[in-house]
C-alpha positions as CSV (number, residue, x, y, z in Angstrom):
1,M,170.2,-98.4,-111.8
2,N,171.6,-97.1,-108.4
3,I,174.7,-95.0,-108.5
4,L,177.2,-97.9,-108.2
5,D,175.7,-99.7,-111.1
6,K,175.9,-96.5,-113.2
7,I,179.7,-96.1,-112.2
8,V,180.5,-99.7,-113.1
9,A,178.7,-99.4,-116.5
10,Q,180.7,-96.2,-117.2
11,K,183.9,-98.0,-116.3
12,H,183.3,-100.5,-118.9
13,I,182.9,-97.8,-121.5
14,E,186.0,-96.0,-120.4
15,I,188.1,-99.2,-120.5
16,A,187.1,-100.0,-124.0
17,E,188.1,-96.5,-125.2
18,R,191.4,-96.2,-123.2
19,S,192.5,-99.7,-124.0
20,A,192.0,-99.1,-127.7
21,R,193.8,-95.9,-127.5
22,T,196.7,-97.0,-125.1
23,P,197.3,-100.8,-125.2
24,I,199.0,-102.6,-122.3
25,K,202.3,-102.8,-124.1
26,V,202.4,-99.0,-124.1
27,L,201.4,-98.9,-120.4
28,E,204.3,-101.2,-119.7
29,Q,206.7,-98.6,-121.1
30,S,205.9,-95.9,-118.5
31,P,208.7,-94.7,-116.4
32,Y,206.6,-95.6,-113.3
33,F,206.1,-99.3,-114.3
34,E,209.3,-100.7,-113.0
35,R,209.8,-98.5,-109.9
36,P,210.0,-100.3,-106.5
37,T,206.7,-100.0,-104.9
38,Y,205.9,-98.9,-101.2
39,S,204.0,-101.4,-99.0
40,L,200.9,-100.0,-97.5
41,R,200.6,-102.8,-95.1
42,E,204.1,-102.0,-93.5
43,S,203.4,-98.4,-93.5
44,L,200.1,-98.9,-91.7
45,L,201.9,-100.9,-89.0
46,N,204.7,-98.4,-88.7
47,P,204.4,-96.9,-85.2
48,A,206.1,-93.8,-86.4
49,R,203.2,-92.9,-88.6
50,T,199.4,-92.3,-87.9
51,G,197.6,-95.3,-89.5
52,I,195.6,-92.8,-91.6
53,I,195.3,-93.1,-95.4
54,A,194.6,-89.5,-96.4
55,E,192.6,-89.1,-99.4
56,F,192.6,-86.5,-102.2
57,K,189.1,-86.2,-103.6
58,R,187.7,-83.3,-105.6
59,R,184.0,-84.2,-105.6
60,S,181.6,-87.0,-105.0
61,P,178.2,-88.1,-106.5
62,S,176.5,-87.7,-103.0
63,K,178.1,-84.3,-102.1
64,G,178.9,-82.6,-105.4
65,D,181.9,-80.3,-105.6
66,I,184.0,-80.7,-102.4
67,N,187.3,-78.9,-103.2
68,T,187.9,-78.4,-107.0
69,S,190.8,-76.0,-106.6
70,A,193.2,-77.9,-104.3
71,N,196.7,-78.6,-105.5
72,V,197.4,-82.3,-105.4
73,A,201.0,-82.1,-104.8
74,T,200.8,-79.5,-102.1
75,V,197.9,-81.3,-100.3
76,T,199.3,-84.8,-100.4
77,K,202.8,-83.7,-99.4
78,G,201.3,-82.0,-96.4
79,Y,199.5,-85.0,-95.6
80,A,202.7,-87.1,-95.8
81,D,204.7,-84.6,-93.8
82,A,202.1,-84.7,-90.9
83,G,202.3,-88.5,-90.6
84,A,199.9,-90.1,-93.2
85,S,200.6,-93.8,-93.6
86,G,199.3,-93.7,-97.1
87,L,197.6,-91.6,-99.7
88,S,194.4,-92.4,-101.6
89,I,194.0,-90.5,-104.8
90,L,190.7,-90.6,-106.8
91,T,191.3,-91.3,-110.5
92,D,187.6,-91.5,-111.6
93,E,187.0,-88.4,-113.7
94,Q,183.1,-88.4,-114.4
95,F,181.9,-89.1,-110.8
96,F,184.7,-87.9,-108.6
97,G,186.7,-85.3,-110.6
98,G,189.8,-87.2,-110.4
99,S,192.5,-88.1,-113.1
100,S,195.6,-90.1,-113.6
101,A,197.5,-86.8,-113.7
102,D,196.3,-86.3,-110.1
103,L,197.8,-89.6,-109.0
104,K,201.0,-89.1,-110.9
105,A,201.4,-85.6,-109.3
106,G,200.9,-87.2,-105.9
107,R,203.3,-89.9,-106.6
108,D,206.0,-87.5,-107.8
109,A,205.6,-85.4,-104.5
110,N,205.8,-88.2,-102.1
111,Q,207.7,-91.3,-100.8
112,I,204.8,-93.1,-99.1
113,P,202.3,-95.6,-100.5
114,V,199.7,-94.4,-103.0
115,L,196.4,-96.1,-103.4
116,R,194.6,-95.8,-106.8
117,K,191.0,-95.1,-105.6
118,D,188.8,-96.2,-108.5
119,F,186.2,-98.8,-109.4
120,M,188.4,-101.7,-110.7
121,V,186.6,-104.2,-113.0
122,H,189.3,-105.2,-115.4
123,D,192.8,-106.1,-115.7
124,Y,193.6,-103.2,-117.9
125,Q,193.0,-100.8,-114.9
126,V,195.5,-102.8,-112.8
127,F,198.2,-102.2,-115.5
128,E,197.1,-98.5,-115.7
129,A,197.5,-98.3,-111.9
130,R,200.9,-99.6,-112.1
131,A,201.8,-97.3,-115.1
132,M,200.6,-94.2,-113.2
133,G,202.6,-94.8,-110.1
134,A,200.2,-96.5,-107.7
135,D,201.4,-99.0,-105.0
136,V,197.9,-100.3,-104.1
137,I,194.6,-100.9,-105.9
138,L,191.2,-101.0,-104.5
139,L,188.9,-103.9,-105.1
140,I,185.4,-103.2,-104.1
141,A,183.6,-106.6,-103.2
142,E,180.2,-105.1,-103.9
143,C,180.8,-104.7,-107.6
144,L,182.9,-107.9,-108.3
145,E,182.2,-111.6,-108.3
146,A,184.5,-113.7,-106.1
147,D,186.4,-115.2,-109.1
148,Q,186.8,-111.7,-110.8
149,L,188.1,-110.3,-107.5
150,R,190.7,-113.0,-107.2
151,S,191.8,-112.7,-110.8
152,L,192.3,-108.9,-110.4
153,A,194.2,-109.5,-107.1
154,K,196.4,-112.0,-108.8
155,T,197.1,-109.5,-111.6
156,A,198.0,-106.9,-109.0
157,K,200.4,-109.2,-107.3
158,S,202.1,-110.2,-110.5
159,L,202.8,-106.5,-110.9
160,G,204.2,-105.9,-107.5
161,L,201.0,-104.1,-106.2
162,E,199.3,-104.5,-102.9
163,V,195.4,-105.1,-102.8
164,L,193.0,-103.4,-100.5
165,M,189.6,-105.2,-100.6
166,E,186.6,-103.1,-99.5
167,I,183.4,-104.6,-98.0
168,H,180.3,-103.2,-96.6
169,S,178.5,-106.3,-95.3
170,G,179.6,-109.7,-93.8
171,D,178.4,-111.9,-96.7
172,Q,181.0,-110.1,-99.0
173,L,183.8,-111.7,-96.9
174,A,183.1,-114.9,-98.8
175,K,185.1,-113.2,-101.6
176,L,188.3,-112.9,-99.5
177,C,191.3,-114.5,-101.1
178,P,195.0,-114.9,-100.0
179,E,196.1,-112.2,-102.5
180,V,194.4,-109.5,-100.4
181,D,196.7,-107.5,-98.1
182,V,194.2,-105.2,-96.3
183,V,190.6,-105.4,-95.6
184,G,188.6,-102.1,-95.5
185,V,185.1,-101.8,-94.1
186,N,183.4,-98.9,-95.9
187,N,180.9,-97.3,-93.5
188,R,179.2,-95.7,-96.5
189,N,176.6,-97.9,-98.4
190,L,177.5,-97.3,-101.9
191,K,173.9,-97.8,-103.1
192,N,172.3,-95.1,-101.0
193,F,175.3,-93.3,-99.5
194,H,174.0,-93.7,-95.8
195,V,177.0,-93.6,-93.5
196,S,177.5,-95.3,-90.1
197,V,180.8,-96.0,-88.3
198,Q,179.0,-98.8,-86.4
199,T,179.2,-100.9,-89.7
200,S,183.1,-101.2,-89.0
201,I,182.5,-102.1,-85.3
202,D,179.8,-104.8,-86.2
203,L,182.0,-106.4,-88.9
204,F,185.5,-106.3,-87.2
205,D,185.3,-109.9,-85.6
206,Q,183.9,-111.4,-88.9
207,I,187.2,-110.5,-90.7
208,P,189.9,-113.2,-90.3
209,A,192.6,-112.4,-88.0
210,E,195.3,-112.7,-90.7
211,F,194.2,-109.7,-92.5
212,L,195.1,-106.1,-91.6
213,K,191.8,-104.2,-91.0
214,I,191.0,-100.5,-91.8
215,S,187.8,-98.5,-91.4
216,E,186.8,-96.2,-94.2
217,S,184.4,-93.1,-94.6
218,G,182.6,-91.2,-92.2
219,I,185.4,-90.5,-89.8
220,N,185.5,-86.9,-88.7
221,N,186.5,-86.9,-85.0
222,P,189.6,-88.0,-83.3
223,Q,187.4,-89.8,-80.7
224,T,186.2,-92.0,-83.4
225,I,189.7,-93.1,-84.3
226,H,190.4,-93.9,-80.6
227,E,187.3,-96.0,-80.4
228,L,188.1,-97.9,-83.6
229,K,191.6,-98.4,-82.4
230,Q,190.1,-100.1,-79.1
231,V,188.1,-102.3,-81.3
232,G,191.3,-103.4,-83.2
233,F,191.4,-101.4,-86.4
234,Q,195.0,-100.5,-87.5
235,G,194.1,-98.1,-90.2
236,F,191.6,-95.4,-91.2
237,L,190.8,-94.0,-94.6
238,I,189.7,-90.3,-94.3
239,G,189.1,-87.9,-97.2
240,E,186.0,-85.7,-97.3
241,Y,186.6,-84.3,-93.8
242,F,190.0,-83.0,-94.7
243,M,189.1,-82.1,-98.4
244,S,186.1,-79.9,-97.3
245,D,188.7,-77.5,-95.8
246,A,190.3,-74.8,-98.0
247,Q,193.7,-76.2,-97.0
248,P,193.1,-80.0,-96.5
249,Q,196.7,-80.6,-95.3
250,L,196.3,-78.1,-92.5
251,R,193.2,-79.8,-91.3
252,F,195.0,-83.1,-91.4
253,A,197.9,-81.9,-89.4
254,E,195.5,-80.4,-86.7
255,F,193.5,-83.7,-86.7
256,V,196.7,-85.7,-86.1
257,E,197.7,-83.3,-83.1
258,Q,194.2,-83.7,-81.7
259,I,194.6,-87.6,-81.8
260,K,198.0,-87.3,-80.1
261,T,196.4,-85.2,-77.3
262,L,193.5,-87.6,-76.9
263,E,195.8,-90.6,-76.7
264,T,198.0,-88.8,-74.1
265,Q,195.0,-88.1,-71.9
266,T,193.8,-91.7,-72.0
267,L,197.2,-93.3,-71.1
């Protein structure tokens, strides 16, 4: 099995364990469950913010430990204060070192949209996302059949959550459904972890115009943001570049200032 297959197999094991321990009716009693959600789509389109979904990620299968000591509340609040349009918080523990506690801490510290970054394969995880304070879920086309993806998206909508559908190739666009709010092009191949921003550029015109489009992974230069904006992308998910710094929130703030300087120079 490739790493994606291993992660998905592990998800099914975890879901069976967690749903037996904490049924949906208990999740529905979470204080976060009925809170009004923030719209990622609206935040990405807000000209007062940067269009960047800033990620909190402790480790990854390809890079190992990235930043295991960072404080999620401190980092994510720094992201938000410097203009992040949204937060992406990893909740996968085994492969990415994340947790539901990380997402809850990020939620409590901020008033902008929070994406639960995980490998969603079952309705139970969507209820979990709502119960831990998420506003958006990620649905990865590569590990979901079309009917499965739409079913999960419908569940998300019924709970007041938005949906970010992630693709890596043009054929995955056949899985698009009306319940999707944002389409993200992952520049990282999840099977071999090769990264190329050209993937986003190549796929942009294939994505129907009614969907808001973002580029994910491999972005570490303000010039790349400028070039992707020229193509038409309205959002950018960046994590590893910030998290590899001892103080990710400061690197994010510096990055934002560099973007502003670049955009001023090109006017």
